[in-house]
C-alpha positions in Angstrom: 209.5 42.4 59.2 210.5 45.8 60.5 212.6 48.1 58.2 211.1 51.3 59.5 213.1 54.6 60.0 215.8 53.9 57.5 216.5 55.6 54.2 215.3 52.8 51.9 214.2 54.0 48.4 212.8 52.6 45.3 209.6 50.5 45.0 208.3 47.9 47.4 209.5 44.5 46.0 206.6 42.4 44.6 208.4 39.3 46.0 207.2 40.2 49.4 203.9 38.8 48.3 205.4 35.3 48.6 206.0 35.6 52.4 202.8 33.7 53.1 203.2 33.4 56.9 204.2 37.0 57.5 202.1 38.7 60.2 203.9 42.0 60.6 205.3 44.4 58.0 206.6 47.9 58.9 208.3 49.9 56.1 207.3 53.3 57.5 209.5 56.4 57.5 211.6 55.6 54.5 211.8 57.1 51.0 209.9 54.3 49.2 208.2 55.3 45.9 206.0 53.7 43.3 202.7 52.1 43.9 201.7 49.6 46.6 202.1 46.1 45.0 198.9 44.1 44.5 200.9 41.1 45.6 200.7 42.2 49.2 197.1 41.1 49.0 198.3 37.5 49.2 199.7 37.9 52.7 196.5 36.6 54.3 198.1 36.0 57.7 199.2 39.7 58.0 198.0 41.5 61.1 199.8 44.8 60.9 200.7 46.6 57.6 202.5 49.9 58.2 203.6 51.9 55.1 203.1 55.5 56.2 205.6 58.4 55.8 207.0 57.4 52.4 206.6 58.7 48.8 204.2 56.0 47.6 201.8 56.9 44.9 199.0 55.4 42.7 195.7 54.0 44.0 195.0 51.7 46.9 195.3 48.1 45.8 192.1 46.1 45.6 193.9 43.1 46.8 194.4 44.4 50.3 190.7 43.7 50.8 191.7 40.0 51.0 193.6 40.6 54.3 190.7 39.7 56.5 193.0 39.2 59.6 194.4 42.7 59.3 194.1 44.7 62.5 196.3 47.7 61.6 196.5 49.4 58.2 198.6 52.6 58.2 199.2 54.4 54.9 199.3 58.0 56.0 201.7 60.7 54.6 202.2 59.4 51.1 200.9 60.6 47.7 198.2 58.0 47.2 195.2 58.9 44.9 191.9 57.4 43.9 189.1 56.2 46.2 189.0 53.6 49.0 188.2 50.3 47.2 184.9 48.5 47.8 186.9 45.3 48.6 188.0 46.9 51.9 184.5 46.0 53.1 186.0 42.7 54.2 188.5 44.3 56.6 186.1 43.8 59.6 189.0 43.1 62.0 190.6 46.5 61.6 191.4 48.4 64.8 193.5 51.1 63.2 192.9 52.7 59.8 195.1 55.6 58.9 195.2 57.1 55.4 195.7 60.8 56.3 198.0 63.1 54.4 197.3 61.7 50.9 195.3 62.8 47.9 192.5 60.2 48.1 189.1 61.3 46.7 185.5 60.1 46.4 183.2 59.4 49.3 183.9 58.1 52.7 182.6 54.5 52.3 179.5 53.6 54.3 180.9 50.1 55.0 183.4 51.6 57.5 180.4 51.6 59.9 180.6 47.8 59.8 184.2 47.7 61.1 183.0 47.0 64.7 186.5 46.7 66.1 187.7 50.0 64.8 189.6 52.2 67.4 191.3 54.8 65.1 189.9 56.3 61.9 192.3 58.9 60.5 191.2 60.5 57.2 192.7 64.0 57.4 194.3 65.8 54.5 192.6 64.1 51.5 190.1 65.2 48.9 187.1 63.2 50.3 183.6 64.6 49.6 180.0 63.9 50.5 178.6 62.8 53.9 179.8 60.7 56.8 177.6 57.6 57.4 175.6 57.8 60.6 176.8 54.4 61.5 180.3 55.7 62.0 179.0 57.8 64.8 177.9 54.7 66.6 181.1 52.5 66.4 181.3 51.2 70.0 185.1 51.0 70.2 186.2 54.0 68.3 188.6 56.2 70.2 189.9 58.6 67.5 187.9 60.1 64.6 189.8 62.6 62.5 188.3 64.1 59.4 189.5 67.4 57.9 188.6 69.2 54.7 185.6 67.1 53.7 184.1 68.7 50.6 180.3 69.0 50.6 177.5 71.6 50.4 176.8 71.3 54.1 176.6 68.6 56.8 174.7 68.3 60.0 175.3 66.1 63.0 173.1 63.0 63.2 170.1 63.1 65.6 171.6 60.3 67.7 175.2 59.1 68.2 176.7 56.8 70.7 180.5 57.0 70.9 181.2 56.0 74.5 184.8 55.1 73.9 185.7 58.2 71.9 188.7 60.1 73.2 189.5 62.5 70.3 187.0 63.9 67.8 188.3 66.2 65.0 185.8 67.3 62.3 187.7 70.4 61.1 186.8 72.4 58.0 184.0 70.0 57.0 181.2 72.6 56.2 179.2 71.4 59.2 175.9 73.4 59.7 173.5 73.6 62.6 174.2 73.5 66.4 176.6 71.5 68.5 174.6 68.4 69.7 174.1 68.1 73.4 174.7 64.4 73.4 178.5 65.1 73.1 178.3 65.7 76.9 177.5 62.0 77.4 180.8 60.9 75.9 182.7 60.7 79.2 185.9 59.4 77.5 186.2 62.4 75.2 189.2 64.6 76.1 189.8 66.5 72.8 187.2 68.1 70.7 188.0 70.0 67.5 185.0 71.4 65.4 186.8 74.5 64.1 186.5 76.1 60.7 182.8 75.1 60.2 179.5 76.9 60.1 178.1 76.0 63.5 175.6 78.3 65.1 173.8 78.7 68.4 175.2 78.6 71.9 177.8 76.3 73.4 176.3 73.3 75.3 177.6 72.0 78.6 180.3 69.5 78.0 181.6 66.5 79.9 183.9 67.5 82.9 186.6 65.3 81.5 187.0 67.3 78.2 190.3 69.0 78.4 190.8 70.7 75.0 188.1 72.3 72.9 188.6 74.0 69.6 185.6 75.9 68.1 187.3 78.8 66.2 186.1 80.0 62.9 182.4 79.2 63.3 179.3 81.3 63.7 178.5 80.5 67.3 176.5 83.3 69.0 174.6 84.1 72.1 176.2 84.6 75.5 179.0 82.5 77.0 177.7 79.9 79.5 178.8 80.4 83.2 181.0 77.3 83.2 183.3 79.0 80.7 183.5 82.5 82.1 183.9 81.1 85.6 181.4 83.5 87.2 181.2 83.4 91.0 178.6 81.1 92.4 178.2 79.2 89.1 177.4 75.6 89.9 177.9 74.7 86.2 181.6 75.2 86.5 182.7 71.6 86.5 185.2 71.5 83.7 188.9 71.9 84.2 189.7 72.7 80.6 193.4 73.0 79.7 192.7 75.0 76.5 189.5 76.3 74.8 189.7 78.3 71.5 186.5 80.3 70.9 188.0 82.9 68.7 186.5 84.2 65.4 182.9 83.7 66.5 179.9 86.0 67.1 179.5 85.9 70.9 177.6 88.8 72.6 178.2 90.4 76.0 181.6 88.9 76.3 183.0 89.8 79.8 186.4 91.2 80.6 189.1 90.2 78.1 192.9 90.3 78.4 193.7 92.0 75.1 197.4 91.2 75.2 196.8 87.5 74.8 193.1 87.4 73.8 191.9 85.3 76.7 189.0 85.8 79.1 190.2 87.6 82.3 188.4 85.1 84.6 189.2 82.1 82.4 192.8 82.4 81.2 192.7 79.1 79.3 189.8 80.3 77.1 190.8 82.2 74.0 188.2 84.6 72.7 190.1 87.0 70.4 190.1 87.9 67.6 186.5 88.6 66.9 185.4 90.8 64.0 184.4 93.6 66.3 187.8 93.4 68.0 189.6 93.8 64.7 187.5 96.8 63.8 188.2 98.4 67.1 192.0 97.9 66.7 191.8 99.7 63.3 189.9 102.6 64.9 192.6 102.9 67.6 195.4 103.3 65.1 197.0 106.7 65.9 199.6 106.4 63.1 199.2 104.9 59.7 202.1 102.9 58.2 203.3 102.1 54.7 205.3 99.0 55.7 205.5 96.3 58.3 208.1 93.7 58.9 208.0 90.9 61.5 210.8 88.5 62.4 208.5 85.5 63.1 209.6 83.7 66.2 212.6 85.9 66.8 213.9 89.1 68.3 213.9 92.4 66.6 216.5 92.6 63.8 217.4 95.0 61.0 218.0 93.8 57.5 218.5 96.2 54.7 216.2 99.1 55.1 213.6 97.1 57.0 213.3 96.8 60.8 211.8 93.4 61.6 209.8 93.6 64.8 210.1 91.2 67.7 207.7 88.2 67.6 208.6 85.9 70.5 205.3 85.5 72.4 204.2 82.0 73.3 200.4 82.7 73.7 197.8 81.7 71.1 197.0 85.3 70.5 199.3 88.3 70.7 198.9 92.0 70.1 202.1 94.0 69.4 203.0 96.8 71.9 202.2 99.5 69.3 198.9 97.8 68.5 199.6 97.9 64.8 199.7 94.1 64.3 198.7 90.8 65.9 198.9 87.1 65.4 196.4 84.3 66.2 197.0 80.6 65.9 194.7 77.7 66.6 194.9 73.9 66.9 196.9 71.4 68.9 199.9 69.3 68.0 199.3 65.6 67.6 202.2 64.8 70.0 201.1 65.4 73.7 204.7 66.1 74.6 204.8 69.5 72.8 203.9 72.6 74.8 203.8 76.3 74.1 207.5 76.5 73.7 207.2 74.4 70.6 205.5 77.3 68.8 208.9 79.0 68.3 212.0 77.4 67.0 215.5 78.8 67.4 218.0 76.6 65.6 221.3 76.8 63.8 220.3 77.6 60.3 222.3 76.3 57.3 221.4 79.4 55.2 224.6 81.2 54.3 223.2 84.3 52.7 223.4 87.8 54.2 219.7 87.5 55.2 220.4 84.3 57.3 219.5 86.2 60.4 215.9 86.1 59.3 216.0 82.3 59.2 217.6 81.5 62.6 214.1 81.6 64.2 210.7 80.5 63.0 207.2 80.4 64.2 205.2 77.2 63.8 201.6 76.5 64.4 199.6 73.2 64.7 196.8 74.2 62.3 196.3 77.8 61.5 198.5 80.9 62.0 197.1 84.3 61.0 198.9 87.7 61.1 196.8 90.9 61.0 198.2 94.3 60.0 195.8 96.9 61.4 197.3 100.3 60.6 198.3 100.3 57.0 197.4 103.1 54.6 194.9 102.3 51.9 196.6 101.1 48.8 198.6 98.3 47.0 201.3 96.4 48.8 203.9 93.7 48.2 203.9 90.9 50.7 207.2 88.9 51.0 207.1 85.6 52.9 210.4 84.1 54.0 210.7 80.3 54.6 213.4 77.8 55.5 212.8 74.3 56.8 215.1 74.1 59.8 213.1 71.5 61.7 212.8 68.5 59.3 216.5 68.7 58.5 218.5 66.1 60.4 219.4 62.5 59.5 220.3 61.6 63.1 216.7 62.0 64.4 215.3 60.9 61.1 213.4 64.2 60.7 214.9 64.7 57.3 212.3 62.5 55.7 209.5 64.7 57.2 207.2 66.6 54.9 205.7 70.0 55.9 202.8 70.9 53.5 200.4 73.8 54.0 198.4 76.5 52.3 198.8 80.3 52.4 196.0 82.8 52.1 196.4 86.6 51.7 193.3 88.7 52.2 191.2 85.5 52.1 192.6 84.4 48.7 194.7 81.2 48.5 198.0 82.1 47.0 199.9 78.9 47.8 198.5 75.4 47.9 200.2 72.3 49.2 203.4 74.4 49.7 206.4 72.3 50.7 209.3 74.4 51.9 212.0 71.8 51.3 210.7 71.1 47.8 210.5 74.7 46.8 213.9 75.6 48.4 215.7 72.5 47.1 216.4 71.0 50.5 216.3 71.6 54.3 218.3 74.6 55.6 217.8 76.4 52.4 215.7 79.5 52.1 213.0 80.5 49.7 211.1 83.8 49.5 207.7 84.3 47.8 206.2 87.6 46.9 202.5 88.4 46.3 200.6 91.6 45.6 197.9 92.7 48.1 195.4 95.5 48.3 194.4 97.2 51.6 191.0 98.9 51.6 190.2 101.9 53.7 189.9 101.1 57.4 190.5 97.4 56.7 193.2 95.0 57.9 195.7 93.0 55.8 195.5 89.3 56.8 198.0 86.6 56.0 197.0 83.0 57.0 199.1 79.9 57.0 196.8 76.8 57.2 197.6 73.1 57.5 195.0 71.0 55.6 196.3 67.7 57.0 198.8 66.8 54.3 202.5 65.9 54.8 203.9 64.2 57.9 201.5 63.4 60.7 203.4 61.3 63.3 207.0 60.9 62.2 208.7 63.1 63.1 206.2 63.6 65.9 204.2 66.8 66.0 205.3 70.2 64.6 203.5 69.2 61.4 201.7 72.5 60.8 202.8 75.7 58.9 206.1 77.4 59.5 207.1 81.0 58.7 210.5 82.7 59.3 209.8 86.3 58.5 207.2 88.6 56.9 207.7 91.9 55.0 204.9 94.1 53.8 205.9 97.1 51.7 204.1 99.7 49.7 204.1 98.9 45.9 206.5 101.2 44.1 205.1 104.5 42.9 205.7 105.2 39.3 203.8 108.3 38.3 201.3 110.5 40.2 197.7 110.5 39.1 197.9 114.0 37.5 201.1 113.0 35.6 199.4 109.9 34.2 196.3 111.9 33.3 198.3 114.6 31.4 200.4 112.0 29.6 197.5 109.8 28.7 195.4 112.8 27.5 198.2 114.0 25.3 198.7 110.6 23.8 195.0 110.1 23.2 194.6 113.5 21.6 197.6 112.8 19.3 196.3 109.4 18.4 192.8 110.8 17.6 194.3 113.4 15.3 196.3 110.7 13.6 193.3 108.3 13.3 191.1 111.1 11.9 193.7 111.9 9.2 194.1 108.2 8.3 190.3 107.8 8.2 189.9 110.8 5.9 192.6 109.3 3.7 190.7 106.0 3.5 193.6 104.1 5.0 191.5 102.5 7.8 187.8 102.1 8.6 185.4 100.7 6.0 188.1 99.2 3.9 189.1 96.9 6.8 185.4 96.1 7.7 184.6 95.3 4.1 187.6 92.9 3.9 187.2 91.0 7.2 184.8 88.1 6.9 182.9 86.1 9.5 181.9 82.4 9.0 178.6 81.6 10.6 177.8 77.9 11.5 174.1 77.6 10.8 171.7 74.6 10.4 172.0 75.1 6.7 175.7 74.9 6.7 178.4 77.6 6.7 177.6 81.1 5.5 180.1 83.9 5.1 179.5 87.6 5.5 181.8 90.6 5.9 181.8 92.5 9.1 180.5 95.5 7.2 177.5 93.5 6.0 176.7 92.5 9.5 177.0 96.0 10.9 174.8 97.4 8.0 172.2 94.7 8.9 171.9 96.2 12.4 171.4 99.7 10.9 174.9 100.5 12.1 173.8 99.5 15.6 170.6 101.6 15.4 168.4 101.9 18.5 165.5 100.8 16.2 167.3 97.4 15.8 168.0 97.0 19.5 166.2 93.9 20.9 167.8 93.6 24.3 170.5 94.6 26.8 172.8 92.6 29.0 173.8 95.1 31.7 177.0 93.2 32.4 178.3 92.6 28.9 176.6 94.5 26.0 173.6 95.4 23.8 171.9 93.0 21.5 170.7 94.0 18.0 168.7 92.3 15.3 170.6 91.8 12.0 168.7 90.9 8.9 171.1 89.5 6.4 170.4 87.9 3.0 168.5 84.7 3.7 169.4 84.8 7.4 168.5 86.7 10.5 170.8 86.7 13.5 171.2 88.4 16.9 174.4 90.4 17.3 175.6 91.3 20.8 178.0 94.2 20.8 180.1 93.9 23.9 181.1 96.8 26.1 184.9 97.3 25.6 185.5 97.1 29.3 183.6 93.8 29.7 185.4 90.8 30.9 183.9 88.9 28.0 186.1 90.8 25.6 189.3 89.5 27.0 187.9 85.9 26.8 187.1 86.0 23.0 189.2 83.4 21.2 190.0 81.6 24.5 188.9 78.2 25.8 185.8 79.8 27.4 184.3 80.4 24.0 185.8 77.2 22.5 183.7 75.3 25.0 180.6 77.4 24.3 180.8 76.6 20.6 180.7 72.9 21.5 177.5 73.3 23.6 174.8 72.3 21.1 171.3 71.5 22.3 167.7 72.2 21.1 167.1 74.2 24.2 170.2 76.4 24.2 170.6 79.5 22.1 173.4 78.7 19.7 176.5 80.9 19.5 177.4 81.1 15.8 180.5 83.2 15.7 182.7 85.8 17.4 184.6 88.8 16.1 187.1 91.0 18.0 189.4 93.7 16.7 190.4 97.0 18.1 187.3 98.5 19.7 184.7 96.3 18.0 183.8 93.1 19.8 180.8 91.0 18.6 179.1 87.8 19.6 176.7 86.4 16.9 173.8 84.2 18.0 170.8 82.5 16.3 167.9 84.9 16.2 164.8 84.1 18.4 161.7 85.4 16.7 159.4 85.8 19.7 161.8 87.5 22.1 162.1 86.6 25.8 159.8 84.7 28.1 159.8 87.8 30.3 158.2 89.8 27.5 155.6 87.1 26.8 154.6 86.8 30.5 154.8 90.3 31.9 154.5 92.9 29.0 151.2 94.8 29.3 150.5 94.1 25.6 152.6 91.0 24.7 153.0 90.1 21.1 151.7 86.6 21.8 149.6 84.8 24.4 151.0 81.7 26.0 148.5 78.9 26.3 148.8 76.4 29.2 150.1 73.7 26.8 152.8 76.1 25.6 153.7 77.1 29.2 154.0 73.5 30.3 156.2 72.7 27.2 158.4 75.7 28.1 158.9 74.4 31.6 160.0 71.1 30.3 162.3 72.6 27.6 164.1 74.8 30.1 164.7 71.8 32.4 166.0 69.8 29.4 168.5 72.6 28.6 169.7 72.8 32.2 170.0 69.0 32.3 172.4 69.2 29.3 174.5 71.9 31.0 174.6 70.1 34.4 175.6 66.8 32.8 178.8 68.2 31.6 182.1 67.3 33.3 182.6 69.5 35.2 178.9 70.7 35.3 178.2 74.1 33.8 176.3 76.2 36.3 174.3 79.0 34.6 173.9 81.1 37.9 171.3 83.5 36.4 168.2 81.5 35.3 165.4 84.0 34.9 162.6 84.9 32.5 164.7 87.4 30.5 167.3 84.8 29.8 164.8 82.4 28.3 164.2 83.1 24.6 161.4 81.8 22.3 161.8 80.9 18.7 159.1 81.1 16.0 157.3 78.0 17.3 157.6 79.1 20.9 160.3 76.6 21.7 162.2 77.8 24.8 166.0 78.2 24.7 168.4 79.2 27.5 170.7 82.2 26.7 173.8 83.6 28.3 175.0 80.2 29.5 178.5 80.9 28.1 178.9 84.3 29.6 177.8 83.2 33.0 180.7 80.8 32.9 183.1 83.8 33.1 182.2 84.3 36.7 183.5 80.8 37.7 187.2 81.4 37.5 187.9 83.9 40.3 184.8 84.7 42.3 181.5 82.9 41.8 179.7 85.6 43.7 180.9 88.5 41.5 177.7 88.7 39.5 175.8 89.5 42.8 178.0 92.5 43.3 177.4 93.6 39.7 173.7 93.6 40.0 172.7 90.0 39.6 169.0 89.0 39.8 168.5 88.7 43.6 164.9 87.5 43.5 166.0 84.3 41.7 169.0 83.7 43.9 169.4 80.6 46.1 169.8 81.3 49.8 173.4 79.9 49.9 174.5 83.0 47.9 173.7 85.1 51.0 176.3 83.2 53.1 178.8 82.7 50.3 178.7 78.9 50.7 179.8 76.6 47.9 178.0 77.2 44.6 176.6 74.0 43.1 174.1 73.1 40.4 171.5 73.5 43.2 171.5 77.3 42.6 170.2 76.8 39.1 167.5 74.4 40.4 166.4 77.1 42.9 166.1 79.8 40.2 164.3 77.3 38.0 161.7 76.7 40.8 161.1 80.5 41.0 160.7 80.6 37.3 158.1 77.8 37.3 155.9 79.9 39.7 156.2 82.9 37.4 155.1 80.8 34.4 152.1 79.4 36.3 151.0 82.7 37.9 152.1 85.4 35.4 153.4 87.3 38.3 157.0 88.5 38.8 158.7 87.2 41.9 159.8 90.7 42.9 156.3 92.1 42.9 154.9 93.0 46.3 151.6 91.1 46.7 150.7 92.5 50.1 147.5 94.5 50.3 149.1 96.5 53.2 151.6 99.3 52.5 153.7 98.6 55.5 154.1 94.9 54.6 155.8 93.0 51.8 155.1 89.5 50.6 156.5 88.1 47.4 155.4 85.4 45.1 157.6 82.6 46.5 156.5 83.4 50.1 152.9 83.5 49.1 153.0 80.1 47.3 155.1 78.6 50.1 152.4 79.5 52.7 149.7 78.0 50.6 151.7 74.9 49.8 152.4 74.4 53.5 148.6 74.5 54.2 147.6 72.0 51.5 150.7 69.8 51.0 149.1 66.9 52.8 145.6 67.5 51.5 143.8 65.4 48.9 144.4 66.2 45.2 141.0 67.7 44.6 141.4 70.2 47.5 144.9 71.1 46.1 143.4 71.7 42.7 140.9 74.2 44.2 143.4 76.1 46.2 146.1 76.1 43.5 143.6 77.5 41.1 143.8 80.8 43.1 147.4 81.1 41.8 146.8 80.4 38.1 147.4 83.4 35.7 144.1 85.1 35.1 144.8 85.0 31.3 144.3 81.2 31.6 141.2 81.1 33.6 138.9 80.8 30.6 141.0 78.3 28.9 141.2 74.5 29.2 144.3 74.4 31.4 145.2 71.1 33.2 144.5 71.3 36.9 146.7 68.2 37.5 149.6 69.8 35.7 149.2 73.0 37.7 149.5 70.9 40.9 152.6 69.1 39.5 154.3 72.3 38.6 153.7 74.1 41.9 154.7 71.1 44.0 157.8 70.7 41.9 158.6 74.4 42.3 158.3 74.1 46.1 160.7 71.2 46.0 163.2 73.1 43.8 163.2 76.1 46.1 163.9 74.3 49.3 166.1 76.4 51.6 168.5 73.5 52.0 170.4 72.8 48.7 170.7 69.1 49.6 166.9 68.7 49.6 166.5 70.1 46.1 166.1 67.6 43.3 168.7 67.2 40.6 167.5 68.6 37.3 167.3 65.2 35.6 164.7 64.2 38.2 162.8 67.4 37.4 162.8 66.4 33.7 161.4 63.0 34.6 158.5 64.5 36.5 157.7 67.0 33.7 157.9 64.1 31.1 155.4 62.1 33.2 157.9 59.4 33.9 158.0 60.1 37.7 155.9 61.9 40.3 156.9 64.7 42.6 156.2 62.6 45.7 158.8 60.0 44.8 161.5 62.6 44.0 160.8 64.3 47.4 161.1 61.0 49.2 164.4 60.2 47.5 165.9 63.6 48.5 164.8 63.2 52.1 166.4 59.7 52.2 169.6 61.0 50.7 169.9 63.8 53.3 169.1 61.6 56.3 172.8 60.8 56.8 175.6 63.3 57.6 
């Protein structure tokens, strides 16, 4: 049954399930919608099932797992969701499995490694997460492996892999760490290698001489380029005849002569090296003239429209620098179709747009994967970026391209402004234009970058190739000036002065002020039920925010005061007016925080926000912070070992509650000053609601605002994905402070010219004794115990447990840190550290 490349619409008939002897079904390249019928699972004689390039949705049917004779299953370029069913374990005869260009999620099943006949595995453009089973890297017949956009905290290649039949390997944008394994050179069938947009480091190994296309852009590769790449004279290593090698956006040193017009190595014209960060910086320094606008007719000749002169952009190279040196473009990747060459990067077609600006849409620049424009010579300031699109390629019924779907993302200054952008969908049809406008800020001596990036969604094969991003024109103009700074200052000063005079008069007349504060009431949800107080009563209870009542300060948000009300004492945080927390009062952020109730979380009782007074009211913690109890020269209380151990467990239980939420709540700033103690020395985590405010736009913002660096996990330094592991790392540091009574930022070196901090000192000792017997560990770890505990009956076994657990929590690799629920189990005595460590090592042993 072959109904492919028609314009059939509607759902797939369930009656097809009655065609018991059917061996071949191809319904690809239509406009079919709805879900894939479960009834197709009855076609047990089926050998090929091809449904790609439609509008099918819903999850993958479990019943397809019954098709044990299936050799080809192609479901790419639809809108399928959910995970790959476990029943597909039975599809051991599969030779081709394509599900790219969908919205599938979950993990890549390990059972794929048991499909011994598999030749093609295409998983691009989905929402898969986790690792890739090591067995997949040892499938003997696999010829194509494509995985793009795999979500995970960081992968590494397996130690061993045997893929002797592999011809194309694409692992793009998969957060792969480490170095490129040398065993890839042993895969003599490999002709195309794409490891771009990862975190690879080190030097480039020598590859097989049969490898023709290599894409390594957007990694962190360093060192010098090997001789076989730069084609040095008398270099015996030069055995490759590479058709294209993209090495751009890496950190290579001592790069030889470069052709700066097209970004290639002078002695190796097929090797693209630019742009590099130092190249972009140099281009900015070379700007002789600064501009306030830039317009580019992407893929077309210079043209004037309105007041803008759109510059020529007709180059065919992967990298191009404009004659004036004020802008450049760079694109990467390779089209799926082998018949498309460099001329396919520019399209000049009759455009159906009938508006006056149609001349902007006659031409377009397309790119296989990534296309980035750089503006080097713009003045510092705010700009409007206009992007012009028209789908002029996927537009004809005759060649069946009209059913094609072009889907890509757009990033401006590194921030994604468009996700899964479909030109035809946004414009209404092919040959119709759509313009989007976004604000952008250019810092001093910095470029403006606009990147168009194909994540693998949309059409993959039909129509063939040309499936990446497309742009018709770009216009960058300075944001309109309204008033000069001095004009604004004068006007604002006059308004403020007039307002102050008016307010002073109204205050004197008694029209505002205390009358309003006496009238407004706040309901406090306490353990004894609701209690109501006026705002004036709460302010009076703080001594009108007297310094004598000050009990703490949060540098990011506000100052905390003790408020003694009738039969109730609370803590009142007065927020700074400019704090981001002020804008969030009354929103879902605080609605969620009110719902977070746990014995080891400081309870938010109420909020108040009006005019310039913004308050957060919490339960009062009698004994202050853990930081005061541990580190004050004269603390108000002494923490026994039993109390310290209980505090460790209670903090872990509080974090376990936060991390168990869906989605997990990441505190991001676990430290001694954020742990408060009540009258019975029970520990409670504070500021978990305010830390949530950093999640929306920039999870690294609190670093820039003075976050506590000595508690930070190492992944913050590289701006990698922020997971619950950052809390586990900070908790590990805190465990060491509780045991030793020493701050982690205190220099413990006896030499003035050296620095050694607590974590480093304990790690060195731990490395020395980790395999030793328990009694020896007890003796050595006793050197770390807080001197205040030396004359008390502290538990040596518990000290060993806490320190070993802290070392596991502060592992440099996030994937080797325990989850907090395992930490709780250890502290409760239900599990031992050694077992938790073995579990994490086993979990991380696969890619």
